[in-house]
PDB file with one MODEL, atoms N, CA, C and O in Angstrom:
MODEL        1
ATOM      1  N   MET A   1      85.756  44.766 122.746  1.00  0.00           N
ATOM      2  CA  MET A   1      86.086  44.870 122.119  1.00  0.00           C
ATOM      3  C   MET A   1      87.483  46.013 121.758  1.00  0.00           C
ATOM      4  O   MET A   1      87.685  47.156 122.168  1.00  0.00           O
ATOM      5  N   THR A   2      88.198  45.227 120.925  1.00  0.00           N
ATOM      6  CA  THR A   2      89.583  46.167 120.800  1.00  0.00           C
ATOM      7  C   THR A   2      89.461  46.421 119.102  1.00  0.00           C
ATOM      8  O   THR A   2      88.356  46.391 118.560  1.00  0.00           O
ATOM      9  N   PHE A   3      90.591  46.647 118.406  1.00  0.00           N
ATOM     10  CA  PHE A   3      90.977  47.303 117.170  1.00  0.00           C
ATOM     11  C   PHE A   3      90.910  45.761 116.137  1.00  0.00           C
ATOM     12  O   PHE A   3      91.705  44.863 116.414  1.00  0.00           O
ATOM     13  N   ALA A   4      90.278  45.643 115.397  1.00  0.00           N
ATOM     14  CA  ALA A   4      90.055  44.072 114.447  1.00  0.00           C
ATOM     15  C   ALA A   4      90.040  44.358 113.404  1.00  0.00           C
ATOM     16  O   ALA A   4      89.380  45.378 113.206  1.00  0.00           O
ATOM     17  N   SER A   5      90.650  43.759 112.217  1.00  0.00           N
ATOM     18  CA  SER A   5      90.508  43.841 110.602  1.00  0.00           C
ATOM     19  C   SER A   5      89.962  42.362 110.553  1.00  0.00           C
ATOM     20  O   SER A   5      89.645  41.474 111.344  1.00  0.00           O
ATOM     21  N   ALA A   6      90.024  42.579 109.198  1.00  0.00           N
ATOM     22  CA  ALA A   6      89.115  41.114 108.925  1.00  0.00           C
ATOM     23  C   ALA A   6      89.309  41.213 107.229  1.00  0.00           C
ATOM     24  O   ALA A   6      89.487  42.300 106.681  1.00  0.00           O
ATOM     25  N   ILE A   7      89.257  40.117 106.591  1.00  0.00           N
ATOM     26  CA  ILE A   7      89.563  40.417 104.958  1.00  0.00           C
ATOM     27  C   ILE A   7      88.312  39.614 104.282  1.00  0.00           C
ATOM     28  O   ILE A   7      87.806  38.496 104.390  1.00  0.00           O
ATOM     29  N   ILE A   8      88.064  40.965 103.424  1.00  0.00           N
ATOM     30  CA  ILE A   8      86.705  40.756 102.786  1.00  0.00           C
ATOM     31  C   ILE A   8      86.785  39.977 101.413  1.00  0.00           C
ATOM     32  O   ILE A   8      85.776  39.458 100.936  1.00  0.00           O
ATOM     33  N   ARG A   9      88.105  39.909 100.749  1.00  0.00           N
ATOM     34  CA  ARG A   9      87.706  39.707  99.621  1.00  0.00           C
ATOM     35  C   ARG A   9      89.713  39.436  99.336  1.00  0.00           C
ATOM     36  O   ARG A   9      90.598  40.002  99.978  1.00  0.00           O
ATOM     37  N   ARG A  10      89.913  38.366  98.142  1.00  0.00           N
ATOM     38  CA  ARG A  10      91.447  38.059  98.019  1.00  0.00           C
ATOM     39  C   ARG A  10      91.630  38.066  96.223  1.00  0.00           C
ATOM     40  O   ARG A  10      90.923  37.209  95.693  1.00  0.00           O
ATOM     41  N   TYR A  11      92.218  38.654  95.541  1.00  0.00           N
ATOM     42  CA  TYR A  11      92.277  38.957  93.954  1.00  0.00           C
ATOM     43  C   TYR A  11      94.255  37.822  94.063  1.00  0.00           C
ATOM     44  O   TYR A  11      95.183  37.898  94.868  1.00  0.00           O
ATOM     45  N   ARG A  12      94.112  37.260  93.255  1.00  0.00           N
ATOM     46  CA  ARG A  12      95.390  36.504  93.248  1.00  0.00           C
ATOM     47  C   ARG A  12      96.031  36.738  91.573  1.00  0.00           C
ATOM     48  O   ARG A  12      95.549  36.711  90.440  1.00  0.00           O
ATOM     49  N   GLY A  13      97.265  36.953  92.123  1.00  0.00           N
ATOM     50  CA  GLY A  13      97.670  37.117  90.117  1.00  0.00           C
ATOM     51  C   GLY A  13      96.963  38.018  89.859  1.00  0.00           C
ATOM     52  O   GLY A  13      96.070  37.544  89.157  1.00  0.00           O
ATOM     53  N   VAL A  14      96.806  39.037  89.994  1.00  0.00           N
ATOM     54  CA  VAL A  14      95.789  40.103  89.140  1.00  0.00           C
ATOM     55  C   VAL A  14      96.834  40.822  88.400  1.00  0.00           C
ATOM     56  O   VAL A  14      96.847  41.107  87.202  1.00  0.00           O
ATOM     57  N   LEU A  15      97.854  41.108  89.457  1.00  0.00           N
ATOM     58  CA  LEU A  15      98.863  42.356  88.609  1.00  0.00           C
ATOM     59  C   LEU A  15      99.944  41.356  88.404  1.00  0.00           C
ATOM     60  O   LEU A  15     100.990  41.599  89.007  1.00  0.00           O
ATOM     61  N   GLY A  16      99.913  40.474  87.807  1.00  0.00           N
ATOM     62  CA  GLY A  16     101.235  39.555  87.466  1.00  0.00           C
ATOM     63  C   GLY A  16     101.527  38.504  88.837  1.00  0.00           C
ATOM     64  O   GLY A  16     100.656  37.662  89.055  1.00  0.00           O
ATOM     65  N   ARG A  17     102.350  38.532  89.462  1.00  0.00           N
ATOM     66  CA  ARG A  17     102.929  38.141  90.640  1.00  0.00           C
ATOM     67  C   ARG A  17     102.536  38.380  92.107  1.00  0.00           C
ATOM     68  O   ARG A  17     102.694  37.684  93.110  1.00  0.00           O
ATOM     69  N   TYR A  18     101.943  39.651  91.902  1.00  0.00           N
ATOM     70  CA  TYR A  18     101.092  40.482  92.669  1.00  0.00           C
ATOM     71  C   TYR A  18      99.822  40.323  93.233  1.00  0.00           C
ATOM     72  O   TYR A  18      98.903  40.644  92.479  1.00  0.00           O
ATOM     73  N   SER A  19      99.552  39.976  94.185  1.00  0.00           N
ATOM     74  CA  SER A  19      97.593  39.829  95.080  1.00  0.00           C
ATOM     75  C   SER A  19      97.396  41.407  95.346  1.00  0.00           C
ATOM     76  O   SER A  19      98.247  42.228  95.691  1.00  0.00           O
ATOM     77  N   ILE A  20      95.944  41.599  95.070  1.00  0.00           N
ATOM     78  CA  ILE A  20      95.298  42.759  96.235  1.00  0.00           C
ATOM     79  C   ILE A  20      93.970  42.067  97.127  1.00  0.00           C
ATOM     80  O   ILE A  20      92.811  41.907  96.744  1.00  0.00           O
ATOM     81  N   VAL A  21      94.401  41.830  98.044  1.00  0.00           N
ATOM     82  CA  VAL A  21      93.205  42.094  99.330  1.00  0.00           C
ATOM     83  C   VAL A  21      92.330  43.418 100.170  1.00  0.00           C
ATOM     84  O   VAL A  21      92.744  44.264 100.964  1.00  0.00           O
ATOM     85  N   ILE A  22      91.481  43.259  99.817  1.00  0.00           N
ATOM     86  CA  ILE A  22      90.394  43.514 100.624  1.00  0.00           C
ATOM     87  C   ILE A  22      90.316  43.631 101.762  1.00  0.00           C
ATOM     88  O   ILE A  22      90.962  42.784 102.379  1.00  0.00           O
ATOM     89  N   GLY A  23      89.562  44.638 102.601  1.00  0.00           N
ATOM     90  CA  GLY A  23      89.821  44.742 103.947  1.00  0.00           C
ATOM     91  C   GLY A  23      88.500  45.426 104.883  1.00  0.00           C
ATOM     92  O   GLY A  23      87.535  46.035 104.422  1.00  0.00           O
ATOM     93  N   THR A  24      88.702  45.214 105.894  1.00  0.00           N
ATOM     94  CA  THR A  24      87.511  45.980 107.473  1.00  0.00           C
ATOM     95  C   THR A  24      88.275  46.443 108.151  1.00  0.00           C
ATOM     96  O   THR A  24      89.333  45.825 108.269  1.00  0.00           O
ATOM     97  N   TYR A  25      88.097  47.781 108.935  1.00  0.00           N
ATOM     98  CA  TYR A  25      89.054  47.484 110.692  1.00  0.00           C
ATOM     99  C   TYR A  25      88.212  48.332 111.081  1.00  0.00           C
ATOM    100  O   TYR A  25      87.625  49.114 110.333  1.00  0.00           O
ATOM    101  N   THR A  26      88.085  48.260 112.209  1.00  0.00           N
ATOM    102  CA  THR A  26      86.767  48.368 113.174  1.00  0.00           C
ATOM    103  C   THR A  26      87.873  48.891 114.438  1.00  0.00           C
ATOM    104  O   THR A  26      89.050  48.653 114.708  1.00  0.00           O
ATOM    105  N   ASN A  27      86.911  49.632 114.955  1.00  0.00           N
ATOM    106  CA  ASN A  27      87.850  50.175 116.901  1.00  0.00           C
ATOM    107  C   ASN A  27      86.781  50.114 117.578  1.00  0.00           C
ATOM    108  O   ASN A  27      85.701  50.250 117.003  1.00  0.00           O
ATOM    109  N   ALA A  28      86.839  49.933 118.702  1.00  0.00           N
ATOM    110  CA  ALA A  28      85.864  50.255 119.792  1.00  0.00           C
ATOM    111  C   ALA A  28      85.879  51.295 120.432  1.00  0.00           C
ATOM    112  O   ALA A  28      86.554  52.155 119.865  1.00  0.00           O
ATOM    113  N   ILE A  29      85.581  51.511 121.061  1.00  0.00           N
ATOM    114  CA  ILE A  29      85.391  53.076 121.758  1.00  0.00           C
ATOM    115  C   ILE A  29      86.736  53.609 122.415  1.00  0.00           C
ATOM    116  O   ILE A  29      87.501  53.059 123.207  1.00  0.00           O
ATOM    117  N   GLY A  30      86.759  54.488 121.999  1.00  0.00           N
ATOM    118  CA  GLY A  30      88.645  55.283 122.366  1.00  0.00           C
ATOM    119  C   GLY A  30      90.064  54.603 121.688  1.00  0.00           C
ATOM    120  O   GLY A  30      91.242  54.907 121.880  1.00  0.00           O
ATOM    121  N   ASP A  31      89.365  53.407 120.692  1.00  0.00           N
ATOM    122  CA  ASP A  31      90.795  52.919 119.872  1.00  0.00           C
ATOM    123  C   ASP A  31      91.296  53.856 118.927  1.00  0.00           C
ATOM    124  O   ASP A  31      90.351  54.498 118.468  1.00  0.00           O
ATOM    125  N   SER A  32      92.304  54.178 118.480  1.00  0.00           N
ATOM    126  CA  SER A  32      93.013  54.600 117.479  1.00  0.00           C
ATOM    127  C   SER A  32      93.616  54.104 117.027  1.00  0.00           C
ATOM    128  O   SER A  32      94.634  54.738 116.747  1.00  0.00           O
ATOM    129  N   GLY A  33      93.587  52.471 116.505  1.00  0.00           N
ATOM    130  CA  GLY A  33      94.420  51.909 115.574  1.00  0.00           C
ATOM    131  C   GLY A  33      94.789  51.091 115.782  1.00  0.00           C
ATOM    132  O   GLY A  33      94.782  51.131 117.012  1.00  0.00           O
ATOM    133  N   GLY A  34      95.486  49.534 115.319  1.00  0.00           N
ATOM    134  CA  GLY A  34      96.274  48.536 115.978  1.00  0.00           C
ATOM    135  C   GLY A  34      96.732  48.070 114.870  1.00  0.00           C
ATOM    136  O   GLY A  34      97.096  48.937 114.077  1.00  0.00           O
ATOM    137  N   ASP A  35      96.866  46.737 114.459  1.00  0.00           N
ATOM    138  CA  ASP A  35      97.556  45.772 113.885  1.00  0.00           C
ATOM    139  C   ASP A  35      96.921  45.120 112.300  1.00  0.00           C
ATOM    140  O   ASP A  35      96.233  44.111 112.453  1.00  0.00           O
ATOM    141  N   ILE A  36      97.016  45.390 111.470  1.00  0.00           N
ATOM    142  CA  ILE A  36      95.883  44.655 109.922  1.00  0.00           C
ATOM    143  C   ILE A  36      96.775  43.425 109.401  1.00  0.00           C
ATOM    144  O   ILE A  36      97.916  43.387 108.941  1.00  0.00           O
ATOM    145  N   ASP A  37      95.888  42.514 109.630  1.00  0.00           N
ATOM    146  CA  ASP A  37      96.813  41.307 108.630  1.00  0.00           C
ATOM    147  C   ASP A  37      96.328  41.275 107.549  1.00  0.00           C
ATOM    148  O   ASP A  37      95.188  40.816 107.480  1.00  0.00           O
ATOM    149  N   THR A  38      96.964  41.723 106.354  1.00  0.00           N
ATOM    150  CA  THR A  38      96.454  41.012 105.252  1.00  0.00           C
ATOM    151  C   THR A  38      96.671  40.239 104.539  1.00  0.00           C
ATOM    152  O   THR A  38      96.769  40.492 103.339  1.00  0.00           O
ATOM    153  N   GLY A  39      96.764  39.473 104.856  1.00  0.00           N
ATOM    154  CA  GLY A  39      97.467  37.708 104.673  1.00  0.00           C
ATOM    155  C   GLY A  39      98.361  37.967 103.743  1.00  0.00           C
ATOM    156  O   GLY A  39      98.719  36.857 103.349  1.00  0.00           O
ATOM    157  N   LEU A  40      99.028  38.913 103.062  1.00  0.00           N
ATOM    158  CA  LEU A  40     100.146  38.915 102.374  1.00  0.00           C
ATOM    159  C   LEU A  40     101.454  38.583 103.083  1.00  0.00           C
ATOM    160  O   LEU A  40     101.713  38.642 104.285  1.00  0.00           O
ATOM    161  N   THR A  41     102.257  38.200 101.998  1.00  0.00           N
ATOM    162  CA  THR A  41     103.761  37.891 102.541  1.00  0.00           C
ATOM    163  C   THR A  41     104.135  39.160 102.947  1.00  0.00           C
ATOM    164  O   THR A  41     103.997  39.540 104.110  1.00  0.00           O
ATOM    165  N   HIS A  42     104.792  40.122 101.692  1.00  0.00           N
ATOM    166  CA  HIS A  42     105.062  41.351 101.741  1.00  0.00           C
ATOM    167  C   HIS A  42     104.160  42.365 100.862  1.00  0.00           C
ATOM    168  O   HIS A  42     103.470  42.163  99.863  1.00  0.00           O
ATOM    169  N   VAL A  43     104.289  42.928 101.224  1.00  0.00           N
ATOM    170  CA  VAL A  43     103.209  44.660 101.648  1.00  0.00           C
ATOM    171  C   VAL A  43     103.764  45.782 100.580  1.00  0.00           C
ATOM    172  O   VAL A  43     104.780  46.345 100.989  1.00  0.00           O
ATOM    173  N   MET A  44     103.405  46.115  99.591  1.00  0.00           N
ATOM    174  CA  MET A  44     104.032  47.134  98.846  1.00  0.00           C
ATOM    175  C   MET A  44     103.303  48.136  98.696  1.00  0.00           C
ATOM    176  O   MET A  44     103.773  49.100  98.091  1.00  0.00           O
ATOM    177  N   PHE A  45     101.736  48.192  99.288  1.00  0.00           N
ATOM    178  CA  PHE A  45     100.926  49.311  98.727  1.00  0.00           C
ATOM    179  C   PHE A  45     100.004  49.115  99.960  1.00  0.00           C
ATOM    180  O   PHE A  45      99.415  48.037 100.046  1.00  0.00           O
ATOM    181  N   LEU A  46      99.792  50.204 101.080  1.00  0.00           N
ATOM    182  CA  LEU A  46      98.124  49.970 101.659  1.00  0.00           C
ATOM    183  C   LEU A  46      97.563  51.429 101.560  1.00  0.00           C
ATOM    184  O   LEU A  46      98.134  52.478 101.860  1.00  0.00           O
ATOM    185  N   PHE A  47      96.286  51.231 101.056  1.00  0.00           N
ATOM    186  CA  PHE A  47      95.444  52.279 101.566  1.00  0.00           C
ATOM    187  C   PHE A  47      94.483  52.005 102.174  1.00  0.00           C
ATOM    188  O   PHE A  47      94.139  50.824 102.238  1.00  0.00           O
ATOM    189  N   LEU A  48      93.864  52.856 102.713  1.00  0.00           N
ATOM    190  CA  LEU A  48      93.486  53.378 103.884  1.00  0.00           C
ATOM    191  C   LEU A  48      91.983  54.165 103.733  1.00  0.00           C
ATOM    192  O   LEU A  48      92.225  55.350 103.503  1.00  0.00           O
ATOM    193  N   GLN A  49      90.074  53.849 103.797  1.00  0.00           N
ATOM    194  CA  GLN A  49      89.809  54.511 103.639  1.00  0.00           C
ATOM    195  C   GLN A  49      88.879  54.642 104.603  1.00  0.00           C
ATOM    196  O   GLN A  49      88.342  53.563 104.854  1.00  0.00           O
ATOM    197  N   PRO A  50      88.314  55.927 105.507  1.00  0.00           N
ATOM    198  CA  PRO A  50      87.683  55.992 106.488  1.00  0.00           C
ATOM    199  C   PRO A  50      86.797  55.835 106.136  1.00  0.00           C
ATOM    200  O   PRO A  50      86.728  56.077 104.931  1.00  0.00           O
ATOM    201  N   GLY A  51      85.327  55.290 106.870  1.00  0.00           N
ATOM    202  CA  GLY A  51      84.212  55.073 106.410  1.00  0.00           C
ATOM    203  C   GLY A  51      82.898  55.748 107.780  1.00  0.00           C
ATOM    204  O   GLY A  51      83.094  55.961 108.977  1.00  0.00           O
ATOM    205  N   GLY A  52      81.913  55.881 107.142  1.00  0.00           N
ATOM    206  CA  GLY A  52      80.950  56.676 108.281  1.00  0.00           C
ATOM    207  C   GLY A  52      80.331  57.849 107.595  1.00  0.00           C
ATOM    208  O   GLY A  52      80.763  58.348 106.556  1.00  0.00           O
ATOM    209  N   ALA A  53      79.187  58.281 108.321  1.00  0.00           N
ATOM    210  CA  ALA A  53      78.402  59.656 107.541  1.00  0.00           C
ATOM    211  C   ALA A  53      79.781  61.024 108.420  1.00  0.00           C
ATOM    212  O   ALA A  53      79.882  62.168 107.977  1.00  0.00           O
ATOM    213  N   ALA A  54      80.399  60.654 109.291  1.00  0.00           N
ATOM    214  CA  ALA A  54      80.819  62.269 109.724  1.00  0.00           C
ATOM    215  C   ALA A  54      82.436  61.975 108.830  1.00  0.00           C
ATOM    216  O   ALA A  54      83.084  61.065 108.312  1.00  0.00           O
ATOM    217  N   VAL A  55      82.488  63.544 109.118  1.00  0.00           N
ATOM    218  CA  VAL A  55      83.494  63.732 108.895  1.00  0.00           C
ATOM    219  C   VAL A  55      85.163  63.394 109.889  1.00  0.00           C
ATOM    220  O   VAL A  55      85.194  63.425 111.119  1.00  0.00           O
ATOM    221  N   ILE A  56      86.184  63.145 109.161  1.00  0.00           N
ATOM    222  CA  ILE A  56      87.418  62.467 110.391  1.00  0.00           C
ATOM    223  C   ILE A  56      87.879  63.639 110.528  1.00  0.00           C
ATOM    224  O   ILE A  56      87.773  64.453 109.611  1.00  0.00           O
ATOM    225  N   ALA A  57      88.553  63.984 111.844  1.00  0.00           N
ATOM    226  CA  ALA A  57      89.583  64.914 112.391  1.00  0.00           C
ATOM    227  C   ALA A  57      91.057  64.925 111.905  1.00  0.00           C
ATOM    228  O   ALA A  57      91.762  65.933 111.858  1.00  0.00           O
ATOM    229  N   ALA A  58      91.478  63.493 111.498  1.00  0.00           N
ATOM    230  CA  ALA A  58      92.529  63.178 110.659  1.00  0.00           C
ATOM    231  C   ALA A  58      92.654  62.344 109.804  1.00  0.00           C
ATOM    232  O   ALA A  58      92.050  61.278 109.920  1.00  0.00           O
ATOM    233  N   ALA A  59      93.604  62.639 108.536  1.00  0.00           N
ATOM    234  CA  ALA A  59      93.768  61.394 107.800  1.00  0.00           C
ATOM    235  C   ALA A  59      94.179  59.859 108.545  1.00  0.00           C
ATOM    236  O   ALA A  59      95.200  59.846 109.233  1.00  0.00           O
ATOM    237  N   PRO A  60      93.429  58.663 108.409  1.00  0.00           N
ATOM    238  CA  PRO A  60      94.401  57.769 109.062  1.00  0.00           C
ATOM    239  C   PRO A  60      96.049  57.412 108.270  1.00  0.00           C
ATOM    240  O   PRO A  60      96.397  57.407 107.089  1.00  0.00           O
ATOM    241  N   SER A  61      96.443  57.266 108.957  1.00  0.00           N
ATOM    242  CA  SER A  61      97.967  56.502 108.505  1.00  0.00           C
ATOM    243  C   SER A  61      98.644  55.361 108.819  1.00  0.00           C
ATOM    244  O   SER A  61      98.516  54.814 109.914  1.00  0.00           O
ATOM    245  N   VAL A  62      99.530  54.855 107.737  1.00  0.00           N
ATOM    246  CA  VAL A  62     100.117  53.774 108.722  1.00  0.00           C
ATOM    247  C   VAL A  62     101.881  53.615 109.243  1.00  0.00           C
ATOM    248  O   VAL A  62     102.824  53.737 108.462  1.00  0.00           O
ATOM    249  N   ASN A  63     101.985  53.372 110.470  1.00  0.00           N
ATOM    250  CA  ASN A  63     103.089  53.576 111.611  1.00  0.00           C
ATOM    251  C   ASN A  63     103.973  52.382 110.902  1.00  0.00           C
ATOM    252  O   ASN A  63     104.023  51.318 111.520  1.00  0.00           O
ATOM    253  N   GLU A  64     104.700  52.486 109.607  1.00  0.00           N
ATOM    254  CA  GLU A  64     105.715  51.346 109.195  1.00  0.00           C
ATOM    255  C   GLU A  64     106.192  52.701 108.379  1.00  0.00           C
ATOM    256  O   GLU A  64     105.889  53.889 108.269  1.00  0.00           O
ATOM    257  N   ASP A  65     107.496  51.371 107.696  1.00  0.00           N
ATOM    258  CA  ASP A  65     108.328  52.274 107.299  1.00  0.00           C
ATOM    259  C   ASP A  65     108.446  51.329 105.677  1.00  0.00           C
ATOM    260  O   ASP A  65     108.645  50.115 105.699  1.00  0.00           O
ATOM    261  N   PHE A  66     108.325  51.919 104.667  1.00  0.00           N
ATOM    262  CA  PHE A  66     107.735  51.018 103.666  1.00  0.00           C
ATOM    263  C   PHE A  66     109.024  50.932 102.423  1.00  0.00           C
ATOM    264  O   PHE A  66     108.822  50.615 101.250  1.00  0.00           O
ATOM    265  N   SER A  67     110.423  51.316 103.046  1.00  0.00           N
ATOM    266  CA  SER A  67     111.325  51.542 102.342  1.00  0.00           C
ATOM    267  C   SER A  67     111.803  50.364 101.702  1.00  0.00           C
ATOM    268  O   SER A  67     112.559  50.428 100.733  1.00  0.00           O
ATOM    269  N   THR A  68     111.201  48.747 102.438  1.00  0.00           N
ATOM    270  CA  THR A  68     111.610  47.409 102.341  1.00  0.00           C
ATOM    271  C   THR A  68     109.822  47.365 102.097  1.00  0.00           C
ATOM    272  O   THR A  68     108.803  48.044 102.228  1.00  0.00           O
ATOM    273  N   PRO A  69     110.285  46.143 101.687  1.00  0.00           N
ATOM    274  CA  PRO A  69     108.649  45.421 101.343  1.00  0.00           C
ATOM    275  C   PRO A  69     108.060  44.791 103.197  1.00  0.00           C
ATOM    276  O   PRO A  69     108.551  43.938 103.936  1.00  0.00           O
ATOM    277  N   LEU A  70     106.754  45.768 103.376  1.00  0.00           N
ATOM    278  CA  LEU A  70     106.329  45.061 104.983  1.00  0.00           C
ATOM    279  C   LEU A  70     105.896  43.796 104.686  1.00  0.00           C
ATOM    280  O   LEU A  70     105.224  43.285 103.790  1.00  0.00           O
ATOM    281  N   ASP A  71     106.761  43.230 106.208  1.00  0.00           N
ATOM    282  CA  ASP A  71     105.271  41.746 106.398  1.00  0.00           C
ATOM    283  C   ASP A  71     103.762  42.121 106.829  1.00  0.00           C
ATOM    284  O   ASP A  71     103.315  42.728 107.802  1.00  0.00           O
ATOM    285  N   GLY A  72     103.136  41.488 105.665  1.00  0.00           N
ATOM    286  CA  GLY A  72     102.085  41.452 105.525  1.00  0.00           C
ATOM    287  C   GLY A  72     100.836  41.193 106.664  1.00  0.00           C
ATOM    288  O   GLY A  72      99.617  41.355 106.599  1.00  0.00           O
ATOM    289  N   SER A  73     101.878  40.644 107.887  1.00  0.00           N
ATOM    290  CA  SER A  73     100.656  39.821 109.013  1.00  0.00           C
ATOM    291  C   SER A  73     100.365  40.785 109.713  1.00  0.00           C
ATOM    292  O   SER A  73      99.273  40.664 110.267  1.00  0.00           O
ATOM    293  N   ALA A  74     101.131  42.089 110.001  1.00  0.00           N
ATOM    294  CA  ALA A  74     100.575  43.227 111.371  1.00  0.00           C
ATOM    295  C   ALA A  74     101.657  44.048 110.709  1.00  0.00           C
ATOM    296  O   ALA A  74     102.877  43.914 110.616  1.00  0.00           O
ATOM    297  N   ILE A  75     100.375  45.367 110.079  1.00  0.00           N
ATOM    298  CA  ILE A  75     100.684  46.330 109.404  1.00  0.00           C
ATOM    299  C   ILE A  75     100.387  47.314 111.048  1.00  0.00           C
ATOM    300  O   ILE A  75      99.566  46.910 111.871  1.00  0.00           O
ATOM    301  N   THR A  76     100.993  48.250 111.205  1.00  0.00           N
ATOM    302  CA  THR A  76     100.406  49.200 112.604  1.00  0.00           C
ATOM    303  C   THR A  76      99.867  50.274 111.589  1.00  0.00           C
ATOM    304  O   THR A  76     100.518  50.788 110.679  1.00  0.00           O
ATOM    305  N   ILE A  77      98.131  50.590 112.023  1.00  0.00           N
ATOM    306  CA  ILE A  77      97.877  51.934 111.170  1.00  0.00           C
ATOM    307  C   ILE A  77      97.571  52.684 112.789  1.00  0.00           C
ATOM    308  O   ILE A  77      97.929  52.371 113.924  1.00  0.00           O
ATOM    309  N   VAL A  78      96.917  53.564 112.356  1.00  0.00           N
ATOM    310  CA  VAL A  78      97.048  55.000 113.392  1.00  0.00           C
ATOM    311  C   VAL A  78      96.199  56.181 112.608  1.00  0.00           C
ATOM    312  O   VAL A  78      96.406  57.026 111.736  1.00  0.00           O
ATOM    313  N   ASN A  79      94.991  55.672 113.547  1.00  0.00           N
ATOM    314  CA  ASN A  79      93.517  56.435 112.852  1.00  0.00           C
ATOM    315  C   ASN A  79      92.913  57.401 114.257  1.00  0.00           C
ATOM    316  O   ASN A  79      93.171  57.425 115.461  1.00  0.00           O
ATOM    317  N   THR A  80      92.238  57.939 113.590  1.00  0.00           N
ATOM    318  CA  THR A  80      91.157  58.609 114.559  1.00  0.00           C
ATOM    319  C   THR A  80      90.370  57.481 115.724  1.00  0.00           C
ATOM    320  O   THR A  80      90.149  56.276 115.605  1.00  0.00           O
ATOM    321  N   ALA A  81      89.975  58.730 117.223  1.00  0.00           N
ATOM    322  CA  ALA A  81      89.205  57.229 117.892  1.00  0.00           C
ATOM    323  C   ALA A  81      88.093  57.357 116.948  1.00  0.00           C
ATOM    324  O   ALA A  81      87.692  58.188 116.134  1.00  0.00           O
ATOM    325  N   ASP A  82      87.622  55.750 117.552  1.00  0.00           N
ATOM    326  CA  ASP A  82      86.147  55.059 116.602  1.00  0.00           C
ATOM    327  C   ASP A  82      86.251  55.065 115.906  1.00  0.00           C
ATOM    328  O   ASP A  82      85.279  54.437 115.485  1.00  0.00           O
ATOM    329  N   GLU A  83      86.989  55.428 114.860  1.00  0.00           N
ATOM    330  CA  GLU A  83      87.105  55.166 113.322  1.00  0.00           C
ATOM    331  C   GLU A  83      87.324  53.887 113.197  1.00  0.00           C
ATOM    332  O   GLU A  83      88.002  53.128 113.888  1.00  0.00           O
ATOM    333  N   ASP A  84      86.161  53.552 111.458  1.00  0.00           N
ATOM    334  CA  ASP A  84      85.899  52.326 111.034  1.00  0.00           C
ATOM    335  C   ASP A  84      86.324  52.673 109.948  1.00  0.00           C
ATOM    336  O   ASP A  84      86.695  53.838 109.805  1.00  0.00           O
ATOM    337  N   GLY A  85      86.391  51.696 108.815  1.00  0.00           N
ATOM    338  CA  GLY A  85      86.757  51.820 107.960  1.00  0.00           C
ATOM    339  C   GLY A  85      87.163  51.109 106.726  1.00  0.00           C
ATOM    340  O   GLY A  85      86.349  50.187 106.671  1.00  0.00           O
ATOM    341  N   PHE A  86      87.878  51.014 105.799  1.00  0.00           N
ATOM    342  CA  PHE A  86      88.242  49.844 104.691  1.00  0.00           C
ATOM    343  C   PHE A  86      89.929  50.389 104.227  1.00  0.00           C
ATOM    344  O   PHE A  86      90.494  51.483 104.242  1.00  0.00           O
ATOM    345  N   TRP A  87      90.383  48.819 103.780  1.00  0.00           N
ATOM    346  CA  TRP A  87      91.715  48.830 103.005  1.00  0.00           C
ATOM    347  C   TRP A  87      92.230  47.881 101.854  1.00  0.00           C
ATOM    348  O   TRP A  87      91.875  46.783 101.426  1.00  0.00           O
ATOM    349  N   LEU A  88      92.934  48.520 101.632  1.00  0.00           N
ATOM    350  CA  LEU A  88      93.040  46.978 100.512  1.00  0.00           C
ATOM    351  C   LEU A  88      94.739  47.362  99.924  1.00  0.00           C
ATOM    352  O   LEU A  88      95.095  48.473  99.533  1.00  0.00           O
ATOM    353  N   ALA A  89      95.511  46.266  99.988  1.00  0.00           N
ATOM    354  CA  ALA A  89      96.656  46.226  99.783  1.00  0.00           C
ATOM    355  C   ALA A  89      96.836  45.210  98.605  1.00  0.00           C
ATOM    356  O   ALA A  89      95.986  44.441  98.156  1.00  0.00           O
ATOM    357  N   ILE A  90      98.141  45.381  98.205  1.00  0.00           N
ATOM    358  CA  ILE A  90      98.423  45.032  97.005  1.00  0.00           C
ATOM    359  C   ILE A  90     100.020  44.249  97.201  1.00  0.00           C
ATOM    360  O   ILE A  90     100.649  45.069  97.870  1.00  0.00           O
ATOM    361  N   GLY A  91     100.695  43.370  96.997  1.00  0.00           N
ATOM    362  CA  GLY A  91     101.468  42.926  97.463  1.00  0.00           C
ATOM    363  C   GLY A  91     102.398  41.556  96.950  1.00  0.00           C
ATOM    364  O   GLY A  91     102.546  41.522  95.728  1.00  0.00           O
ATOM    365  N   THR A  92     102.920  40.640  97.572  1.00  0.00           N
ATOM    366  CA  THR A  92     102.992  38.756  97.148  1.00  0.00           C
ATOM    367  C   THR A  92     102.596  38.057  98.325  1.00  0.00           C
ATOM    368  O   THR A  92     102.865  38.396  99.477  1.00  0.00           O
ATOM    369  N   PRO A  93     102.045  37.220  98.025  1.00  0.00           N
ATOM    370  CA  PRO A  93     100.888  36.095  98.863  1.00  0.00           C
ATOM    371  C   PRO A  93     101.552  35.612  99.541  1.00  0.00           C
ATOM    372  O   PRO A  93     101.129  34.750 100.311  1.00  0.00           O
TER     373      PRO A  93
ENDMDL
END
């Protein structure tokens, strides 16, 4: 198994023309990141929250340039090996 992400909830048009999408990400043994497909056309904000009971070695980060809206179909994140968690994206559908 490799890095995977899944959408668990969509809130369309709750912030005017913007939508909120919530999902999860999981890593296989030794994996340390991958691409999240938010289902949004453009992403203005992405929040990453590691899950689990253990303390993480480093905060997860987005490996993209937010100077222009991101294509929501492939946002690359980098995180500690084997880390799973949740994400929240805000953008246009």
